[in-house]
C-alpha positions as CSV (number, residue, x, y, z in Angstrom):
1,X,30.1,56.8,59.9
2,X,32.7,59.6,59.4
3,X,35.3,57.2,57.9
4,X,36.2,59.6,55.0
5,X,36.2,62.7,57.2
6,X,38.3,61.0,59.9
7,X,40.9,59.9,57.4
8,X,41.2,63.3,55.7
9,X,41.4,65.3,59.0
10,X,44.1,63.0,60.5
11,X,46.1,63.2,57.3
12,X,45.8,67.0,57.3
13,X,47.2,67.2,60.8
14,X,50.1,64.9,59.9
15,X,51.3,67.4,57.3
16,X,52.2,69.7,60.2
17,X,54.8,67.4,61.5
18,X,58.3,68.9,61.9
19,X,57.0,72.5,62.4
20,X,58.0,74.3,65.6
21,X,54.7,76.2,66.0
22,X,51.4,76.7,64.3
23,X,51.4,79.9,62.1
24,X,49.4,81.3,59.3
25,X,52.0,80.2,56.7
26,X,52.2,76.5,57.7
27,X,48.5,75.9,58.4
28,X,47.3,77.5,55.2
29,X,47.4,74.3,53.2
30,X,46.2,72.2,56.1
31,X,43.1,74.4,56.6
32,X,42.4,74.1,52.9
33,X,42.5,70.3,53.3
34,X,40.1,70.4,56.2
35,X,37.7,72.6,54.2
36,X,37.8,70.1,51.3
37,X,37.3,67.2,53.8
38,X,34.2,68.9,55.3
39,X,32.7,69.7,51.9
40,X,33.3,66.1,50.7
41,X,31.5,64.9,53.8
42,X,28.4,66.8,52.8
43,X,28.7,69.4,55.6
44,X,26.6,72.5,54.7
45,X,28.6,75.4,53.3
46,X,27.7,77.9,56.0
47,X,28.8,75.4,58.7
48,X,32.1,74.8,56.8
49,X,32.8,78.5,56.6
50,X,32.2,79.1,60.3
51,X,34.1,76.0,61.3
52,X,37.2,76.9,59.2
53,X,37.2,80.5,60.5
54,X,37.1,79.4,64.1
55,X,40.0,76.9,63.5
56,X,42.2,79.5,61.7
57,X,41.6,82.0,64.5
58,X,42.5,79.5,67.3
59,X,45.4,77.9,65.4
60,X,47.4,81.0,64.3
61,X,50.2,81.7,66.8
62,X,49.2,78.7,69.0
63,X,52.4,77.8,70.9
64,X,53.2,74.1,70.8
65,X,53.7,72.8,74.3
66,X,56.5,70.3,75.3
67,X,54.0,67.4,75.2
68,X,52.3,68.4,71.9
69,X,53.6,68.3,68.3
70,X,52.1,70.8,65.9
71,X,49.9,68.0,64.4
72,X,48.6,67.1,67.9
73,X,48.0,70.7,68.7
74,X,46.0,71.1,65.5
75,X,44.0,68.0,66.2
76,X,43.2,69.3,69.7
77,X,41.9,72.6,68.1
78,X,39.8,70.6,65.6
79,X,38.5,68.4,68.4
80,X,37.4,71.4,70.4
81,X,35.6,73.0,67.4
82,X,33.9,69.6,66.5
83,X,32.5,69.4,70.1
84,X,31.1,72.9,69.8
85,X,29.5,72.2,66.4
86,X,28.1,68.9,67.6
87,X,26.5,70.5,70.6
88,X,29.0,70.5,73.5
89,X,26.8,68.7,76.0
90,X,24.8,65.4,76.0
91,X,21.1,66.3,76.4
92,X,18.9,63.5,77.7
93,X,15.2,63.2,77.0
94,X,13.1,65.3,79.4
95,X,10.5,63.0,81.0
96,X,9.8,65.3,83.9
97,X,6.1,66.0,83.1
98,X,2.7,64.8,84.0
99,X,2.4,61.3,82.5
100,X,1.8,60.3,79.8
101,X,4.8,62.3,78.5
102,X,4.1,62.8,74.7
103,X,7.0,62.4,72.3
104,X,6.3,63.5,68.7
105,X,8.4,62.2,65.8
106,X,8.5,64.1,62.6
107,X,10.7,63.9,59.4
108,X,10.9,63.1,55.7
109,X,9.6,60.0,54.0
110,X,12.0,57.1,54.4
111,X,14.0,58.6,57.3
112,X,13.2,55.7,59.5
113,X,10.7,57.2,61.9
114,X,8.6,54.0,62.5
115,X,11.7,51.9,63.4
116,X,13.1,54.8,65.5
117,X,9.8,54.9,67.4
118,X,10.2,51.2,68.3
119,X,13.9,51.7,69.2
120,X,13.1,54.6,71.4
121,X,10.2,52.7,73.1
122,X,12.6,49.7,73.8
123,X,15.2,52.0,75.3
124,X,12.6,53.7,77.6
125,X,11.2,50.3,78.7
126,X,14.5,48.6,79.3
127,X,16.6,51.4,80.7
128,X,14.1,53.8,82.3
129,X,11.5,51.2,83.2
130,X,8.7,53.2,81.6
131,X,5.3,51.9,80.4
132,X,5.2,53.0,76.8
133,X,2.5,53.3,74.2
134,X,3.1,53.7,70.5
135,X,0.6,55.1,68.0
136,X,0.8,55.7,64.2
137,X,-1.0,58.6,62.6
138,X,0.4,57.8,59.2
139,X,-3.0,57.3,57.4
140,X,-1.3,57.8,54.1
141,X,0.7,54.5,54.4
142,X,-1.4,51.7,55.9
143,X,1.6,49.4,56.0
144,X,3.2,51.9,58.5
145,X,0.4,51.2,61.0
146,X,0.9,47.4,60.7
147,X,4.7,47.8,60.9
148,X,4.4,49.8,64.1
149,X,2.0,47.2,65.6
150,X,4.4,44.5,64.9
151,X,7.4,46.4,66.3
152,X,5.5,47.4,69.4
153,X,4.8,43.7,70.2
154,X,8.5,42.9,69.6
155,X,9.8,45.6,72.0
156,X,7.1,45.0,74.7
157,X,5.2,48.3,74.2
158,X,1.5,48.9,74.0
159,X,0.1,50.1,70.7
160,X,-3.0,52.2,70.2
161,X,-4.9,50.9,67.1
162,X,-5.5,53.2,64.1
163,X,-6.7,52.9,60.6
164,X,-6.2,54.7,57.2
165,X,-9.8,56.0,57.2
166,X,-9.4,58.1,60.3
167,X,-8.2,61.6,60.7
168,X,-4.8,61.9,62.3
169,X,-6.1,64.4,64.9
170,X,-8.8,61.9,66.0
171,X,-6.2,59.2,66.4
172,X,-4.1,61.4,68.6
173,X,-7.1,62.3,70.8
174,X,-8.0,58.6,71.3
175,X,-4.3,57.6,71.9
176,X,-3.9,60.3,74.6
177,X,-7.2,59.1,76.3
178,X,-6.1,55.4,76.1
179,X,-2.6,56.1,77.4
180,X,-4.0,58.0,80.4
181,X,-6.6,55.3,81.1
182,X,-3.9,52.5,80.9
183,X,-1.5,54.6,83.2
184,X,1.2,54.8,80.5
185,X,4.3,56.9,81.3
186,X,5.1,57.8,77.7
187,X,3.2,58.1,74.5
188,X,5.3,58.1,71.2
189,X,3.5,59.5,68.2
190,X,4.8,58.2,64.8
191,X,3.8,60.7,62.1
192,X,3.5,60.3,58.3
193,X,6.7,61.0,56.3
194,X,6.4,64.1,54.2
195,X,8.4,66.2,51.8
196,X,9.3,69.7,53.2
197,X,7.9,71.1,50.0
198,X,4.5,69.5,50.4
199,X,2.5,72.3,52.0
200,X,-0.7,70.2,52.7
201,X,1.3,67.5,54.5
202,X,3.3,70.0,56.5
203,X,0.1,71.7,57.6
204,X,-1.2,68.4,58.7
205,X,1.9,67.9,60.8
206,X,1.3,71.3,62.5
207,X,-2.3,70.4,63.3
208,X,-1.4,67.0,64.8
209,X,1.3,68.6,66.8
210,X,-1.1,71.2,68.2
211,X,-3.6,68.5,69.2
212,X,-0.9,66.4,70.8
213,X,0.9,69.3,72.6
214,X,4.0,67.1,73.0
215,X,6.7,67.5,75.7
216,X,9.4,66.5,73.2
217,X,9.3,67.1,69.4
218,X,12.1,65.2,67.7
219,X,13.2,65.6,64.1
220,X,14.2,62.2,62.6
221,X,16.7,62.6,59.8
222,X,18.5,60.1,57.5
223,X,22.3,60.5,58.0
224,X,22.8,59.8,54.3
225,X,20.4,62.7,53.2
226,X,23.4,65.0,52.7
227,X,22.6,68.6,51.8
228,X,18.8,67.8,51.7
229,X,19.0,67.1,55.4
230,X,19.8,70.8,55.9
231,X,16.9,72.0,53.8
232,X,14.4,69.7,55.5
233,X,15.8,70.5,59.0
234,X,15.2,74.2,58.4
235,X,11.7,73.6,57.0
236,X,10.7,71.5,60.0
237,X,12.4,73.8,62.4
238,X,10.4,76.7,61.1
239,X,7.1,74.8,61.3
240,X,7.4,72.9,64.6
241,X,9.0,73.8,68.0
242,X,11.7,71.1,67.7
243,X,13.4,70.0,71.0
244,X,15.9,67.6,69.4
245,X,17.2,65.5,66.5
246,X,17.6,61.8,66.0
247,X,20.1,60.7,63.3
248,X,19.2,57.4,61.6
249,X,21.2,55.0,59.4
250,X,24.5,56.3,60.8
251,X,26.0,52.8,60.3
252,X,25.6,53.1,56.5
253,X,27.0,56.6,56.1
254,X,30.8,57.0,55.6
255,X,30.5,60.8,55.3
256,X,28.5,62.0,58.4
257,X,28.0,65.6,57.2
258,X,24.3,65.6,58.3
259,X,25.4,65.3,62.0
260,X,27.6,68.4,61.7
261,X,25.0,70.4,59.7
262,X,21.7,69.6,61.3
263,X,22.8,70.6,64.8
264,X,24.0,74.0,63.5
265,X,20.9,74.7,61.3
266,X,18.2,73.7,63.8
267,X,20.1,74.9,66.9
268,X,18.7,71.8,68.6
269,X,20.7,69.0,70.2
270,X,21.2,65.6,68.6
271,X,19.7,63.2,71.1
272,X,20.2,59.8,69.6
273,X,21.9,58.0,66.7
274,X,20.5,54.9,64.9
275,X,23.4,52.5,64.2
276,X,21.6,49.5,62.8
277,X,18.3,47.8,61.9
278,X,17.8,46.0,65.2
279,X,15.5,47.5,67.8
280,X,18.4,47.9,70.3
281,X,20.6,49.8,67.7
282,X,20.0,53.3,69.2
283,X,22.8,55.1,70.9
284,X,22.8,58.2,73.1
285,X,24.6,61.0,71.2
286,X,27.7,62.3,73.1
287,X,29.3,65.3,71.2
288,X,32.7,64.9,72.9
289,X,32.8,61.2,72.2
290,X,31.7,61.6,68.6
291,X,34.3,64.2,68.0
292,X,36.9,61.8,69.3
293,X,35.6,59.1,67.0
294,X,35.8,61.5,64.0
295,X,39.5,62.1,64.8
296,X,40.3,58.4,65.1
297,X,40.7,58.6,68.9
298,X,38.0,56.0,69.5
299,X,35.2,56.0,72.1
300,X,36.3,53.6,74.8
301,X,33.7,55.0,77.3
302,X,30.8,54.1,75.0
303,X,32.4,50.7,74.4
304,X,32.7,49.9,78.1
305,X,29.1,51.0,78.7
306,X,27.9,48.8,75.8
307,X,29.8,45.8,77.2
308,X,28.2,46.3,80.6
309,X,24.8,46.5,79.1
310,X,25.0,43.6,76.5
311,X,27.5,41.1,77.8
312,X,26.0,38.4,80.0
313,X,27.6,38.9,83.4
314,X,26.9,35.3,84.5
315,X,28.5,33.8,81.4
316,X,31.6,36.1,81.9
317,X,32.0,35.2,85.5
318,X,31.5,31.5,84.8
319,X,34.3,31.7,82.2
320,X,36.6,33.6,84.5
321,X,36.1,31.0,87.3
322,X,36.7,28.2,84.8
323,X,40.0,29.8,83.6
324,X,41.1,30.5,87.1
325,X,40.7,26.8,88.0
326,X,43.0,26.0,85.1
327,X,40.3,24.4,83.0
328,X,40.7,25.0,79.3
329,X,38.9,27.4,77.0
330,X,36.8,25.0,74.9
331,X,34.8,25.5,71.7
332,X,31.5,26.1,73.6
333,X,33.2,29.0,75.3
334,X,34.3,30.3,71.9
335,X,30.8,30.1,70.6
336,X,29.5,32.1,73.6
337,X,32.1,34.8,72.9
338,X,31.1,35.0,69.2
339,X,27.4,35.3,70.1
340,X,28.1,38.1,72.6
341,X,30.2,39.9,70.0
342,X,27.4,39.7,67.5
343,X,25.0,40.9,70.1
344,X,27.1,44.1,70.3
345,X,26.9,44.7,66.6
346,X,29.9,42.6,65.6
347,X,33.6,43.4,65.4
348,X,33.0,46.3,63.1
349,X,30.9,48.2,65.6
350,X,33.5,47.6,68.3
351,X,36.5,48.6,66.2
352,X,34.7,51.9,65.4
353,X,34.9,52.7,69.2
354,X,38.6,51.8,69.6
355,X,41.5,54.2,69.1
356,X,43.4,53.0,66.0
357,X,47.1,53.5,65.5
358,X,48.1,55.2,62.3
359,X,49.6,52.1,60.8
360,X,46.4,50.0,61.3
361,X,43.7,50.0,58.6
362,X,40.3,49.8,60.4
363,X,38.5,48.8,57.1
364,X,40.8,45.8,56.7
365,X,40.1,44.7,60.3
366,X,36.4,45.0,59.8
367,X,36.4,43.0,56.6
368,X,38.4,40.3,58.4
369,X,35.9,39.9,61.2
370,X,32.5,40.6,59.8
371,X,29.2,39.2,61.0
372,X,29.0,36.6,58.1
373,X,32.3,35.1,59.3
374,X,31.0,34.9,62.9
375,X,27.9,33.1,61.7
376,X,30.0,30.6,59.8
377,X,32.1,29.9,62.8
378,X,29.0,29.4,65.0
379,X,27.6,27.0,62.4
380,X,30.8,24.9,62.5
381,X,30.7,24.6,66.3
382,X,27.0,23.7,66.1
383,X,27.9,20.8,63.8
384,X,30.2,19.3,66.5
385,X,29.2,16.8,69.2
386,X,29.4,18.0,72.8
387,X,32.6,15.9,73.3
388,X,34.3,17.5,70.2
389,X,33.5,21.0,71.6
390,X,35.0,20.1,74.9
391,X,38.1,18.3,73.5
392,X,39.0,19.9,70.2
393,X,42.1,17.7,69.9
394,X,40.0,14.7,69.2
395,X,38.8,16.2,65.9
396,X,40.6,14.2,63.2
397,X,40.3,14.2,59.4
398,X,37.1,12.2,59.2
399,X,35.4,14.3,61.9
400,X,36.5,17.5,60.2
401,X,34.8,16.3,57.0
402,X,31.6,15.4,58.8
403,X,31.6,18.8,60.6
404,X,32.2,20.8,57.4
405,X,29.4,18.9,55.6
406,X,27.0,19.6,58.5
407,X,27.8,23.3,58.4
408,X,27.7,23.5,54.6
409,X,31.3,24.7,54.5
410,X,34.8,23.5,53.6
411,X,37.3,21.5,55.7
412,X,39.6,24.6,55.4
413,X,37.0,26.6,57.3
414,X,37.0,24.0,60.1
415,X,40.8,24.1,60.2
416,X,40.8,27.9,60.4
417,X,38.4,27.8,63.3
418,X,40.4,25.3,65.2
419,X,43.6,27.3,64.7
420,X,41.7,30.5,65.9
421,X,40.5,28.6,68.9
422,X,44.0,27.4,69.7
423,X,45.3,31.0,69.6
424,X,42.5,32.2,71.8
425,X,43.1,29.4,74.3
426,X,46.7,30.5,74.7
427,X,45.6,34.1,75.1
428,X,43.0,33.1,77.8
429,X,45.7,31.2,79.7
430,X,47.9,34.4,79.7
431,X,45.0,36.5,80.9
432,X,44.2,34.1,83.7
433,X,47.8,34.5,84.9
434,X,47.6,38.3,84.9
435,X,49.2,38.8,81.6
436,X,46.6,41.2,80.2
437,X,48.8,44.3,80.5
438,X,51.7,42.5,78.8
439,X,49.5,41.4,76.0
440,X,48.1,44.9,75.4
441,X,51.6,46.4,75.3
442,X,52.4,43.9,72.5
443,X,49.5,45.1,70.4
444,X,49.8,47.8,67.7
445,X,49.9,51.2,69.4
446,X,50.8,49.6,72.7
447,X,49.3,50.1,76.1
448,X,45.7,50.0,77.4
449,X,43.1,52.4,76.2
450,X,42.8,55.6,78.4
451,X,41.1,54.9,81.7
452,X,41.4,51.1,81.5
453,X,44.9,50.8,82.8
454,X,44.0,51.2,86.4
């Protein structure tokens, strides 16, 4: 998400290098580039106009401090404005109400409401330890009811049954009664997708909302909807008392204009961002962190939080003890590392949160370490005997051939994995001897990410 915008904004700031201060003359072309970058990213025109005006106002006459170049000063100004546009503060769900707290999801057809309902339920169950019930009032698409039942079972939530021959209002009444009787903490209502120009469907949404009297009314919008996201956001905002927005499919959108537009149009905070198809792929939206990611500064805080949540602490401590005792980093350890990386969304998801030096191409790095490559490497290790995993040096030509055949790959793939393992083994030895800081200094950009050097 935001790859195109990030690249254009960073390039615009670079054009100010060599200037002594920011002035109307030297920022004129840069501001024009920023305007084009925002428009190309599908940001709504009124938002672009307001954004550009604020940047110009703040940038003209801005003195460049001793520690900031004009380019850095301009990036700082853009960062501040992006944070303002995206919402300034992180706004968590408000669950302080008499249970069951009702959460109402509304949005266009195909926005991903049903999957989002399951993702939200999983998050509330795992992180907030809530008892959650899901219910579908989408009587226009029977498959949606079945889909929600399946997803509810997958994430460990209860599901109130419903059928296509019922009225949505009757389903909501029963679901609220069932959730109270079963002592649920939260009831999530998945509504039918509708077009904002369909008056009958929009009226139905209003009736169901009135019957449910939800504590949270969240507008679910597809990040790739572009300008249509703005029109639908306005229509739903006029019809329902929205309390927040959830952006879906953010992992498939290189533009990200919807994020900048919807917040401004609805005036409501973006609460979550969907970043994948799996039920754990829902991130809390932090405006300041997202602004940093847009400007290529990374989001190390979110990465650290994700590592704490998803990396198996026992496995990590076991490996640390093993390395400390001087025992080698074998192929079973490599397999564990690959599986944990895949659990975090793969290398691409991690790289998105790391600050990238200007001479490094993130797209090339992502291509070099995609999920398909990880799966191949795991398949190769699975084709080995326990002895071969523990002592990789015993793998000779005939063994390589057998391993490659077992994994359905080529001998070159086995050789590549063994070479990678050897490099990682050397790196692990350095880490076990306290060489982490030296290693980081040798990487492109040098030094540890902010906050991790202590």
